[in-house]
Structures are given as C-alpha cells and as structure tokens.
C-alpha positions as CSV (number, residue, x, y, z in Angstrom):
1,M,107.0,96.3,105.0
2,S,107.4,93.4,103.2
3,N,110.9,94.3,102.2
4,I,111.6,94.6,106.0
5,A,109.7,91.6,107.2
6,A,111.7,89.6,104.4
7,E,114.9,91.4,105.6
8,S,114.0,90.2,109.6
9,V,114.3,86.6,108.4
10,G,117.1,86.8,106.4
11,L,115.5,86.6,103.1
12,P,116.0,88.6,100.1
13,Y,113.9,91.8,99.4
14,P,111.1,90.1,97.1
15,P,110.7,92.3,93.5
16,T,107.8,93.8,92.6
17,Y,105.8,91.3,90.1
18,L,105.4,94.4,87.1
19,G,108.6,96.2,87.9
20,R,110.5,93.5,88.1
21,R,113.7,93.0,85.2
22,E,115.2,89.5,86.5
23,R,113.0,86.2,86.2
24,G,113.9,84.5,88.7
25,V,110.7,83.6,91.2
26,L,111.9,81.1,93.5
27,T,112.8,83.6,96.2
28,G,109.2,85.3,95.9
29,L,107.6,87.7,94.7
30,N,105.7,91.1,95.6
31,Y,102.1,91.6,94.1
32,A,101.2,94.5,96.7
33,S,99.3,97.6,94.5
34,G,99.6,101.1,95.9
35,T,96.2,102.1,97.0
36,S,94.5,98.9,96.4
37,G,92.0,96.7,98.4
38,L,89.5,93.8,98.8
39,L,86.8,95.5,96.3
40,E,87.5,96.5,93.0
41,K,86.6,100.4,93.2
42,T,88.7,100.7,95.9
43,G,91.6,103.2,95.0
44,K,90.9,103.9,91.8
45,R,90.3,107.3,92.6
46,Y,94.1,107.8,92.5
47,G,94.9,105.6,89.5
48,K,94.9,102.3,87.9
49,C,95.8,99.9,90.8
50,L,95.1,95.7,91.3
51,S,92.7,94.6,93.5
52,L,93.1,91.3,95.5
53,D,91.3,89.6,92.8
54,H,93.9,90.6,90.2
55,Q,96.7,89.9,92.8
56,V,95.9,86.3,93.0
57,N,95.3,86.2,89.3
58,L,99.1,87.1,89.0
59,F,100.0,84.6,91.5
60,N,98.2,82.0,89.4
61,K,100.0,83.2,86.0
62,T,103.7,83.0,88.2
63,I,102.8,79.2,89.0
64,E,101.6,78.4,85.5
65,K,104.0,80.4,83.6
66,E,106.8,80.2,85.2
67,L,107.1,77.9,88.5
68,K,105.9,74.8,86.9
69,G,108.8,74.7,84.5
70,K,111.5,75.1,87.1
71,F,110.3,71.6,89.0
72,K,110.2,67.8,87.4
73,T,107.0,66.9,88.6
74,E,103.9,68.4,90.2
75,K,104.8,67.2,93.3
76,E,107.6,69.2,93.8
77,L,105.5,72.3,92.8
78,S,103.2,71.2,95.3
79,N,105.7,71.2,98.4
80,Y,107.4,73.8,97.2
81,L,104.3,76.1,97.4
82,A,103.2,74.5,100.3
83,K,106.2,75.4,101.9
84,S,106.0,79.1,100.8
85,L,104.4,81.9,102.7
86,L,102.2,84.0,101.5
87,V,101.8,87.4,103.4
88,I,98.3,89.2,103.2
89,Y,97.6,92.8,104.1
90,M,94.2,94.1,102.9
91,G,91.2,96.0,104.1
92,N,92.7,99.0,105.6
93,N,92.4,100.9,102.1
94,D,88.7,99.7,101.7
95,Y,87.9,101.4,105.2
96,L,89.7,104.6,104.4
97,N,87.4,104.7,101.3
98,Y,84.3,103.7,103.1
99,I,85.0,106.2,106.3
100,D,85.5,109.2,103.9
101,D,82.5,108.5,101.7
102,S,80.1,107.3,105.0
103,Y,81.5,108.6,108.0
104,N,78.8,111.4,109.4
105,K,80.6,113.3,112.8
106,S,77.1,114.0,114.1
107,T,75.9,110.1,113.8
108,G,79.1,108.7,114.6
109,I,79.3,105.3,113.3
110,P,77.5,104.4,109.9
111,K,74.6,102.1,110.8
112,D,75.7,99.6,108.1
113,H,79.0,99.5,108.8
114,Q,78.9,95.4,109.9
115,Q,77.5,95.0,106.2
116,F,80.4,96.7,105.1
117,S,82.5,94.3,107.1
118,D,80.7,91.3,106.1
119,I,80.7,92.1,102.1
120,L,84.6,92.4,102.8
121,L,85.2,89.3,104.5
122,R,82.8,87.3,102.3
123,R,85.6,88.5,99.6
124,M,88.5,87.9,101.5
125,H,87.1,84.3,102.2
126,N,86.5,83.5,98.7
127,E,90.0,84.5,97.4
128,F,91.9,82.6,100.4
129,Q,90.1,79.7,99.0
130,K,91.3,80.6,95.8
131,L,94.7,80.5,97.0
132,Y,94.3,77.5,98.5
133,S,92.9,75.7,95.3
134,L,96.7,76.9,93.5
135,G,98.6,75.4,95.9
136,A,99.2,78.2,98.7
137,R,99.0,76.6,102.3
138,K,100.7,79.0,104.9
139,M,99.0,82.1,104.8
140,A,99.7,85.0,107.3
141,V,96.9,87.5,106.9
142,F,97.5,91.2,109.3
143,E,94.5,92.7,110.9
144,I,93.3,96.3,110.0
145,G,95.3,99.1,112.2
146,P,93.5,101.3,114.5
147,L,92.7,103.7,111.8
148,G,91.0,106.3,113.9
149,C,94.5,106.6,115.5
150,T,95.9,107.8,112.1
151,P,96.4,111.5,111.6
152,T,94.2,112.3,109.1
153,Y,91.1,111.0,111.2
154,I,92.1,112.9,114.1
155,K,92.2,115.7,112.3
156,N,88.7,115.8,110.3
157,Y,86.9,113.5,112.4
158,G,88.3,114.1,116.1
159,T,87.0,116.2,119.3
160,G,90.7,116.8,120.5
161,Y,91.1,114.0,122.8
162,G,93.4,111.6,120.8
163,C,92.0,108.8,118.8
164,V,88.7,108.5,117.0
165,E,87.8,105.2,118.9
166,D,83.8,105.1,117.2
167,I,86.5,104.3,113.9
168,N,88.3,101.9,115.7
169,R,85.3,100.0,117.1
170,M,84.7,99.3,113.3
171,V,87.8,98.3,112.6
172,T,88.1,96.1,115.8
173,Y,84.7,94.6,114.2
174,F,86.0,93.6,111.5
175,N,89.5,91.9,112.9
176,G,87.0,90.0,115.5
177,K,85.2,88.2,112.6
178,L,88.5,88.1,110.7
179,K,89.9,85.9,113.4
180,I,86.9,83.7,113.4
181,M,87.0,83.0,109.9
182,L,90.8,82.1,110.0
183,R,90.2,79.6,112.4
184,N,87.3,78.4,110.7
185,L,89.3,78.0,107.3
186,T,92.6,76.4,108.7
187,S,90.2,73.5,110.5
188,T,88.1,72.9,107.2
189,L,90.8,73.1,104.6
190,R,93.2,70.1,105.1
191,G,96.9,71.0,105.2
192,S,96.3,75.0,105.6
193,S,97.7,77.5,108.4
194,F,96.3,80.9,108.6
195,V,97.8,83.1,110.9
196,L,96.4,86.4,111.9
197,N,98.9,88.7,113.1
198,P,97.5,91.0,115.8
199,A,98.3,94.7,113.4
200,Y,95.9,96.4,115.3
201,S,97.4,95.6,119.3
202,F,100.6,96.4,118.3
203,T,100.0,100.3,116.4
204,Y,97.8,101.0,119.4
205,D,100.1,100.3,121.9
206,A,102.9,102.1,119.7
207,I,100.7,105.0,119.5
208,K,100.0,105.1,123.0
209,N,103.4,104.4,124.1
210,P,105.5,106.0,121.7
211,T,108.8,105.9,124.2
212,K,108.1,102.0,124.4
213,Y,109.3,101.3,121.0
214,G,112.0,104.5,120.5
215,F,109.3,107.4,119.3
216,T,108.8,110.7,120.6
217,D,106.2,111.7,118.5
218,S,103.5,109.3,117.6
219,T,100.6,111.5,116.2
220,K,101.9,114.4,113.8
221,P,103.0,113.3,110.4
222,C,106.8,113.9,109.6
223,C,106.0,115.5,106.6
224,P,103.7,118.2,106.5
225,T,100.5,117.7,104.0
226,V,98.5,120.3,102.5
227,G,94.1,120.8,103.3
228,N,92.5,117.1,103.7
229,T,95.3,115.1,101.6
230,V,97.2,112.2,103.6
231,L,100.3,112.4,101.4
232,C,103.2,114.6,102.0
233,A,103.0,118.2,100.3
234,P,105.7,118.5,97.3
235,F,108.7,120.3,97.6
236,V,108.1,120.7,101.3
237,P,111.2,119.6,103.2
238,P,110.0,116.6,105.9
239,C,111.4,116.3,109.7
240,R,114.7,115.5,110.2
241,D,114.3,113.1,112.9
242,H,112.1,110.7,111.2
243,Q,113.2,108.0,113.2
244,K,111.5,109.3,116.2
245,H,107.9,109.5,114.0
246,F,105.4,107.1,113.8
247,F,103.9,108.3,110.5
248,W,105.3,109.3,107.8
249,D,102.4,111.5,106.6
250,A,98.8,111.7,107.6
251,V,98.1,107.6,107.0
252,H,101.7,105.7,106.6
253,P,103.9,104.8,109.2
254,T,107.9,105.7,108.8
255,E,110.4,103.0,108.2
256,A,111.3,102.9,111.6
257,A,107.7,102.3,112.7
258,N,107.4,99.6,110.2
259,F,111.0,98.1,111.3
260,Q,109.1,97.7,114.7
261,G,106.1,96.3,113.1
262,S,108.4,93.7,111.6
263,K,109.8,92.4,114.1
264,H,106.2,91.8,116.2
265,F,105.6,90.3,112.9
266,K,108.5,87.7,113.1
267,K,107.5,86.9,116.7
268,S,103.8,86.4,116.2
269,T,103.4,85.2,113.0
270,F,106.4,83.1,112.2
271,S,106.9,81.0,115.3
272,S,103.3,80.2,114.5
273,L,104.2,78.5,111.1
274,H,107.1,77.1,112.6
275,L,109.4,79.3,109.9
276,V,112.2,80.3,112.6
C-alpha cells in the first residue's frame, strides 16, 4: 500500500528501512513490519516483527544517524521533518489476534472489547506524541478496516448472511474513538495535523458494491487457503483474474484493491494536508 500511495502522487517507492542497500533517506523510508501491531506481542506467533514502538525508534535512529548530517542547521532539519508526511496503518493485526483469541460465537462480542480498544488507543497516543517530539508534524492515520467482512471471519464466525457485523461493531468503536483522539492531538500539539483516512467506509463499500470499483468478486480469496490459515496454500496457482478480486488471500487485499484504496487515500488525505 505504501508503494502504491507514493506512486499515486508521483513519489518514488520508499525502500524498506531494514532491507535497503542505498543510504539515501530524503525521499522517504518504509518502516513497516509484517504482522506487527501496536502491542509488542502482536504477530509474534508468526516470527520476529517490529511493533510501532520499535518502528518509531528506527525513525529516531534515522534522524540521529543519517538526517542530521544532511542539513546545515537544526532549523533546516526541523523544516524538512515538519513538511514530511508520516503514514501510519496500525491496529488491524492487534484486532485480528484479539478476535482469534477471544471471540465466541455463542456470546458474540467479548465483554471487554472496549477495554482492549482503550489499551490500543493509549499506546497509539503515546507513540504519536513521541513522533511529534522528534519533529514530525503531518501524520495520516488509517482506520481499521471492516475485519468482519474478510473471508477468514465470514468462514469461521459467519452465519451465511455476509459480513460478521458483531466484529465490525468492535472495529467501528475503535475508529470512532481514534477520530476524537486525532482531533484532540491536532488542537493541542502546536503546528500538527493528524488526518484520519476513512479506510473502513471505503473498504466496506467496495465489498458491498464491488462493480462500482471494477471488481466482480469481493468475498472469496483469489488464492486457495488451507484449513483456518489466512495465507495462500503453497504450490497452488491463484486465480487468473486477480484484478477482478478484492481479496488476495483470506485477509489481505489484491494489488487492484490497494490501487483503488490509494486513489481514495490521495483524495481524502493528501488534500486535507494540502499536499496536492
């Protein structure tokens, strides 16, 4: 998604921080880590990954070890950081883990899901304040998507009538409080702009009205999955018409879906930050 979003506004692809060979950093870096989340434990079952706190620490390291040497004065560095855009897409994996561990078909929404949401929001609030203290001023934050509409949860917890709306209600509770938090941060942190990207509404609409976005299938994954796993089965060919599918596997969208999302991102987010 970060590459497609960059491409949509004419920027070069941001290289991954840990995998890059070149040393240039002025055109952006990608600190993302697969399966990671806001919480340290999120994604660890799949191997080593970097939580948002680790990613923020890498951002700080970039400033100290690389960026400072490229500017003559602290003011020039501060101006560069203030003009830079940070894109943060976190929380989906935290909720995926939470739902897998806690969701019960017979009782519906776990009683403590609001407490879990508040834990995530406090963690996110602290990290945003840390980024601000490092010099970041423009931050685009994605909502959590409608996880109840993903193939894995429709299969595991659905009733045969489309999206699992109990799960979606958990997500919308978080998104609603996230919107308020970002508004408060913008008003209290001088010179900051925290913009919420309405990823939930776009994704939900694309799944419910696929032809509107050029899709013919918005419920089944393009590649076969095995059992309760969410990733593609090894050595099994995916569908040929992947550009017509919204989901690549049981959770992740296809490149075509990401492209549609990037157009929505550019329209709703970049314009709000006066970047286009």
